Every structure is written in structure tokens, then in C-alpha cells.
N, C-alpha and C positions, 0 to 999 in steps of 0.2 A: 583923738590920736589915731594915725593910719598904720595900718599893718605893713611891717617891712617884708621884703620878699623872703621866703622860707630859707633861701641860701644864706641870707644875712642872718637869720635867727641861728642857724647852725654854727656859722662863724663866730658869732657873739657868745652861745651859750653851749656849743658842743663839747669843749674840753671838760667843762663842769659836769655836764651830764655824763660824760664817759667816766670821769673820776668818781662820781657817785656811783655808777653801775659798777665800777671795779671793787669799791668798797662793799657793796652788797653781795656780789656773786663771785669775786675773785678775778684776778687779772685775766685768767685764761678764758673766762666766759663773758667778760665785759663787753667785748666787741658785739656778741650776740645780742645782749640786752639794749646795747646802744642802737644797733640797727633796728631792732623791733621798735624801739621808743621813737625813732625818727620816722619810720614807716607809718606807725599810728598817728603821729603828730602832723605829718604831711597831710594825711586824709582828713584830719580834723581842723587843721589850721585855717581853713576859710571861715569856719563857723566860730572861731574864737571871738568872744564879744569884747574883751579889754586886752589890747595888745601890751599893756603895761605889765601884766602878770604872766608873760610868756615863759619866764625862767621857772617860776614855780609850777607853773602848768607842765612844763617839760619834766621837771623833777618828780611830780606826782605820777605822770605816765611811766616814767622810769622805775619808780617804786613798784608800780603794779606789774610791770613786765619782769622785774626781779622776783617777785612773788609767783608769777606764772611760770618762771624757769625752775623755782624750787618745787612747785607742784608737779611739773612734768618730770623732773630728776626723780621724784619719789615713785613715779610709775615706770621707770626704766629698769629693765631686768639687769641684775648684776651679773657679770661673768663670773664663772667659777673655775676657769682653767688657771693653772699655775703661771705665774709670770715667768718671762725669759730669765734665766739666772746670770746670763751674760749683760743684761741691761743695767747700766749704772744709774743709780737714782740722781735726780736733779739736785743741784746744790740748794740748801735751804736759804730763803730770803729772810732778812732780819725780822720783819714784822709779820711774816706769814702766820706764825702761832697766835699772835695777838688778834689779827684780823679774822682768823679761823674761829676764834672765841667770839669775836663780834658777830660774825654770820651765823653763830649758833643761837643768838639772842632772839626773842619774838620779834616779829616783823616791825612793828612800830618803834621799838627800842633800837633795833638795828638801823633803821632808817634815820632815826633822830641823832644817833652817834655819828653816823656817817655825815650827815648834813652839817653837824656841829665841828666836827674835827677834820673832815676831809675838805669841805668847802668852806669852813670858818664862817658859818651863817650865825646870825643872832637868833634867839629864841623866837622873835616875832617872824623872822624869815623862814625858820624852820616850821612854824605853825602854818604859814601860808603855803609852803612846799608841801606839807602834809595834809593840808585842808582841814587844819584844826586850830585851836587857840595857842597862844604863846605860853600859857600856864600848862597846857597839856603837853606841848613840846618840852618845856622845862622838866616836867615830871618824867616823860620818857627818857631823856637824857640822864636824869638823876638815877632812875631805877636801873637803867643799863650800866652806869658806872658802878653803882652799888653791887649788882651781880657780878660784874668783871673782877671788882676788887675782892669780892668774897672767894671767887674762884682762884684768884692769885694768891690769897691768903691761905686757902686750903693746899694748894700746890707748894707753897713754902713750908707748911706744917708737915707735908709729907716727906719733905727732904731737908730736915733741919741742919744736916752737916754743910748744905750748899749755902747757908745763910752767911753774909758778911760777918766777920768776927768770930765764927765758930772755930774752935781749935781742936786739934786732934787729941785723944787722951793720952 
């Protein structure tokens, strides 16, 4: 199998890589991860041995770039000045809270959930993208969902009046 020009690789897989990046680091920083991924992939593309695995190869690079971004963010100083009181907060997006919880998962679980539910990959494809087995991918998805459900249950227990069917005394 011959290698496609890198531009064709971006056309074919770029959207999936960007969506995966957005699920890992948020929409605001997805462009940075996407760009870093494509730069790294472009320089390594000539040495790719099997052009048939280019999608999973790109997703592995994106996963590593997302981790690099988290590590870099941990070293950035936090500003201590008060925010401008006239600044209006951005309207909340529907799934931001859920994906914020996903982003707080350990890296392997976070990646597995994103690959499963953002890109709708099978456990075999997730394993290939994460350079692991299908069983390990299945376990990472399972553990992530168990953690997220536990957090959801804890939140529901903290606010029992908000549960469906709760009545006022």
C-alpha cells in the first residue's frame, strides 16, 4: 500500500482528529492540539511503515499532544487579579459540565471515552488508536463510565429535591 499525500490524510482524518482533540481538552484548546498533532505527524509521516493505520496513528499523536497540553497548563501561573465586574459570563453549553467531568478522568480513561462516544469507534479500533488491546480499551471505557456514574449519583444525592418525582412538603 502506498502512502497518500499528507494533504489527503488531513482531508480524510482531520475532522476526527479535531473532534477527538476537542473531547480531550475542550473546544477552546482543540485547535492548538490539532495543530501540534498535524505538525508532529507531518514530520514523521515519511517514516510511517504501514499507511493502513494512519488514522489510529494520528489519534495516538493527538492523545499525546493533549497530555502535553495538560502538563504545560499545570505549570502556567494562575492570575490573581480580580476579574472585570462588567464582563458578562459566556452562556453555558449543554454538555460542557459532562465533558468537564470526562476531562477530569485519568488520561487513558478520558481517551477511551472520547474515542468511543465522540468518534463511535469499536473497542478494537480504540485499542489500535491507544496502542493497546481491545480488552484494555473495553476496560478503560467501563472504568470511566463507572466513575462518571458514581459522580452523577453523588451529585443527585447531594440535591435530592431536584430529583424527578420529588414533592414539596
